[in-house]
C-alpha atoms as a printed R data frame, in Angstrom:
   type eleno elety resid chain resno       x       y       z
1  ATOM     1    CA   UNK     A     1   3.295 -40.991 -79.697
2  ATOM     2    CA   UNK     A     2  -0.194 -41.457 -81.145
3  ATOM     3    CA   UNK     A     3   1.218 -42.954 -84.348
4  ATOM     4    CA   UNK     A     4   3.156 -45.534 -82.335
5  ATOM     5    CA   UNK     A     5   0.074 -46.393 -80.296
6  ATOM     6    CA   UNK     A     6  -1.996 -46.780 -83.456
7  ATOM     7    CA   UNK     A     7   0.631 -49.083 -84.954
8  ATOM     8    CA   UNK     A     8   0.729 -51.176 -81.778
9  ATOM     9    CA   UNK     A     9  -3.076 -51.283 -81.643
10 ATOM    10    CA   UNK     A    10  -3.538 -52.446 -85.238
11 ATOM    11    CA   UNK     A    11  -3.603 -56.186 -84.379
12 ATOM    12    CA   UNK     A    12  -6.092 -55.517 -81.571
13 ATOM    13    CA   UNK     A    13  -8.411 -53.777 -84.012
14 ATOM    14    CA   UNK     A    14  -8.710 -57.104 -85.865
15 ATOM    15    CA   UNK     A    15  -9.424 -59.113 -82.716
16 ATOM    16    CA   UNK     A    16 -12.381 -61.491 -82.872
17 ATOM    17    CA   UNK     A    17 -13.642 -60.132 -79.537
18 ATOM    18    CA   UNK     A    18 -15.739 -57.000 -80.208
19 ATOM    19    CA   UNK     A    19 -15.154 -55.726 -76.664
20 ATOM    20    CA   UNK     A    20 -11.400 -55.602 -77.294
21 ATOM    21    CA   UNK     A    21 -11.911 -53.753 -80.586
22 ATOM    22    CA   UNK     A    22 -14.243 -51.213 -78.972
23 ATOM    23    CA   UNK     A    23 -11.977 -50.678 -75.965
24 ATOM    24    CA   UNK     A    24  -8.964 -50.244 -78.251
25 ATOM    25    CA   UNK     A    25 -10.810 -47.631 -80.309
26 ATOM    26    CA   UNK     A    26 -11.858 -45.780 -77.171
27 ATOM    27    CA   UNK     A    27  -8.324 -45.842 -75.811
28 ATOM    28    CA   UNK     A    28  -6.866 -44.481 -79.045
29 ATOM    29    CA   UNK     A    29  -9.494 -41.732 -79.099
30 ATOM    30    CA   UNK     A    30  -8.752 -40.831 -75.477
31 ATOM    31    CA   UNK     A    31  -5.033 -40.686 -76.227
32 ATOM    32    CA   UNK     A    32  -5.660 -37.924 -78.731
33 ATOM    33    CA   UNK     A    33  -6.660 -35.670 -75.811
34 ATOM    34    CA   UNK     A    34  -4.142 -36.490 -73.079
35 ATOM    35    CA   UNK     A    35  -5.188 -33.390 -71.142
36 ATOM    36    CA   UNK     A    36  -8.451 -35.156 -70.296
37 ATOM    37    CA   UNK     A    37  -6.894 -37.550 -67.795
38 ATOM    38    CA   UNK     A    38 -10.243 -38.813 -66.489
39 ATOM    39    CA   UNK     A    39 -11.247 -39.959 -69.981
40 ATOM    40    CA   UNK     A    40  -7.834 -41.509 -70.569
41 ATOM    41    CA   UNK     A    41  -7.903 -43.380 -67.248
42 ATOM    42    CA   UNK     A    42 -11.436 -44.664 -67.877
43 ATOM    43    CA   UNK     A    43 -10.480 -45.837 -71.368
44 ATOM    44    CA   UNK     A    44  -7.371 -47.539 -70.044
45 ATOM    45    CA   UNK     A    45  -9.355 -49.353 -67.358
46 ATOM    46    CA   UNK     A    46 -11.974 -50.490 -69.882
47 ATOM    47    CA   UNK     A    47  -9.209 -51.662 -72.215
48 ATOM    48    CA   UNK     A    48  -7.592 -53.673 -69.419
49 ATOM    49    CA   UNK     A    49 -10.877 -55.329 -68.484
50 ATOM    50    CA   UNK     A    50 -11.653 -56.210 -72.105
51 ATOM    51    CA   UNK     A    51  -8.218 -57.697 -72.750
52 ATOM    52    CA   UNK     A    52  -8.257 -59.622 -69.462
53 ATOM    53    CA   UNK     A    53 -11.675 -61.079 -70.262
54 ATOM    54    CA   UNK     A    54 -10.614 -61.997 -73.793
55 ATOM    55    CA   UNK     A    55  -7.414 -63.693 -72.670
56 ATOM    56    CA   UNK     A    56  -8.739 -65.456 -69.562
57 ATOM    57    CA   UNK     A    57  -8.314 -69.207 -69.730
58 ATOM    58    CA   UNK     A    58 -11.467 -70.992 -70.748
59 ATOM    59    CA   UNK     A    59 -12.861 -73.586 -68.394
60 ATOM    60    CA   UNK     A    60 -12.741 -77.117 -69.655
61 ATOM    61    CA   UNK     A    61 -15.958 -78.828 -70.646
62 ATOM    62    CA   UNK     A    62 -15.812 -80.850 -67.436
63 ATOM    63    CA   UNK     A    63 -15.293 -77.792 -65.220
64 ATOM    64    CA   UNK     A    64 -18.210 -75.962 -66.890
65 ATOM    65    CA   UNK     A    65 -20.420 -79.012 -66.399
66 ATOM    66    CA   UNK     A    66 -19.499 -79.244 -62.705
67 ATOM    67    CA   UNK     A    67 -20.169 -75.511 -62.257
68 ATOM    68    CA   UNK     A    68 -23.650 -75.854 -63.782
69 ATOM    69    CA   UNK     A    69 -24.419 -78.993 -61.763
70 ATOM    70    CA   UNK     A    70 -23.397 -77.406 -58.454
71 ATOM    71    CA   UNK     A    71 -25.129 -74.056 -59.119
């Protein structure tokens, strides 16, 4: 199972977002000790947050300008 996860994670390890790379590394490390469910759950949550942040749509220039002007 770990070999399959490592193969699937390979593209994420080359991601331009360092948070995704770090979270992927932590998740793979946590998967090596599946008995430690708390560590695995924490790593999975951190991975999800990092990927969601990295893949969130970027605001357009105009939307960012309006957000700054109204804030």
